[in-house]
N, C-alpha and C positions, 0 to 999 in steps of 0.2 A: 834672374833671380836673387832672390833674398835668403839666401842658406842661414838658416839657426845653428845647425848640429849639421855638422859630415864627419864621415869616417872614409880613412882611409888607408889604402895599403905603405910599404916602406916604399915602395916606387912611386909613390903619389896615383894610385891607382884607385877612381873613385867606388868604395862600396854601400855607401848609404845615405844620407841627408835629408836632411825638415827642412822644407822653406814653403814660398807664399802657396805652392798648391794644397799643402797642407792647412798650414794655421789659418789660409782665407778660403780652404773647402768647403763644400756641401755636400751634402747626399752624405753616401755611405763615407764610414770611414777608412781613412790609406791605411796603408801597410807601413809607411816610411819608419825612419829609425827612431823614432819619437815612439813609436807603436799607436800612437792616435790617441796621447794624449792631447796634443796641438792643434790637433784637427777643427776649423770653424773657430776657433779663441779669437786669433784676428793676431797681430806679431807683436802688439804689445805685451798680450797676455802670456802668448808664448814665450818670451824671452822672459817672464815671470814663472813661467810655468819650467824652464831648466833650473831643476835646483836638483840637488845630490842625488834624490831618488828617483825622481827620473832622468838622469844619467847615467844611473848604474842601469837603468834599463836597458838603456841606448846603446852602454858598455855588453850588455849579455847580447843583446841581439847581434851586434857586430861581429862576438867572438863565434858564434855559432857560422858566420860566413868566414872568417878567415882571421884567429888569434892573435897575428901580429898587426894586425887592423890597428890605428890611433885614430882618437876624435876630438874632434877640433867644436867648441863651442863660439860661437860669434855673437857677441853683444857688439850692440850699435856699430862703431868700427874698429871694434878690440878684438881680435883674434885671438884667444886663449888653447893652446894646445894642452891637450889635458891626458895623463898617463891612465892607463886599462890595468888597474892596481885596485885587488880587492880592499 
């Protein structure tokens, strides 16, 4: 599965993600880490949607689960760990 966003705890436990189930989704919007922004738009558009605004929304969603989680943004084959700072 090709994830665009993942949130993990310091021990590596996955707590949220946005993947092909979302960006290739049809029907009702899912409630993944992108909060529906990428639902059904395809992988390329979902990658373009991952702006500072959408990442801030993902960070807020993850912090409700665990304030120690970190978000990783996947762009093509590049992984960029993002700090959870305001």
